[in-house]
N, C-alpha and C positions, 0 to 999 in steps of 0.2 A: 754702117756706124749710125744712120738715123734710126733703126730700129732698136738698136742696144741703148742709144741714149733716150729713147722715149720709155723704155721699160725703167731704166734709172730714175727719170723724172716720176713716173708713176710710183715708183718705190718711195720716193720722197714725199709724193701727196699722200701715201698710205701712212708712213710713218705720221705726218700732221693730223691725219683724220684718226689713227690710233690713239693718240695722245688726247684727244677731245671727246671722242665719241664712244659709247658702248657699242653700237652698231656699225662699227667702221668696215668690218669685212664685207658684211652684204652690200653696203653703199659702195664700196671701193669695186667689188667685183662687178656690179651693175653698171657703174660709170666706165670701167675698162671695157666691158661689151658694147656698150653705147657708142663710145668713142671710135672703137674699132669699126662698128657697123657704118656710123657716119663719115668714118674716113674713106670707106670704100666707096661711097656714093661720088666722092670727088673724081675717083679714078676713071669714072664712067662720062666724064665730060668730054665732048668731041675736040677740044682744042687744049695744048698745053698752058701753063701761066704765061709764057713768052709770045703766044699767039701762032704757034706752029700746030699743025694738025697732028693727033697722037699718032703713033706708028701702029701698024697692024699687030694685034695680039698684045696691046699694052694692058688692057684690063685684065688679061690672063696672067699677066706677070705681077703686077701691082695688088691685085685683091689678095691673093694667098699671103703676101708679105705683109700687109695690113692686118689681115686676121691671125696669122702666126703670132706677130708681136703683140696684137690685143690679147690673145689668149695666153701668152707667156706672162704678161702682166697680171692678168687676173686670176692666173693659176699658181705660178711660181712664186711670185712675191709673197702672198699669204703663206704658202705652204713653208717658205724659208723662214718667214717670221714665227710661225708655229713651232717650227722644228728648234729654232732659236730660244723661244720661250721655254719649251720643255725641257732643253739642256741645262738651262739656268736654274732649274727648280731643284 
């Protein structure tokens, strides 16, 4: 659920960027990839937010989830928008 909601939030950000900037797509893609990379760093901390130690294999589970959500937001959202723009013409 968190991955889907983050992609929907990213789509809203892309909508706002595309309404105001001519270079919205490159900025959006760079922002998505940067956010995905930075969010992976947080999964490498040795303690969870509640103070408990991380379970074994926690980074191996969470890093792919963060990267896949970031890549989906960076690739799929602009692709869907471009297909929609081509259909409306």
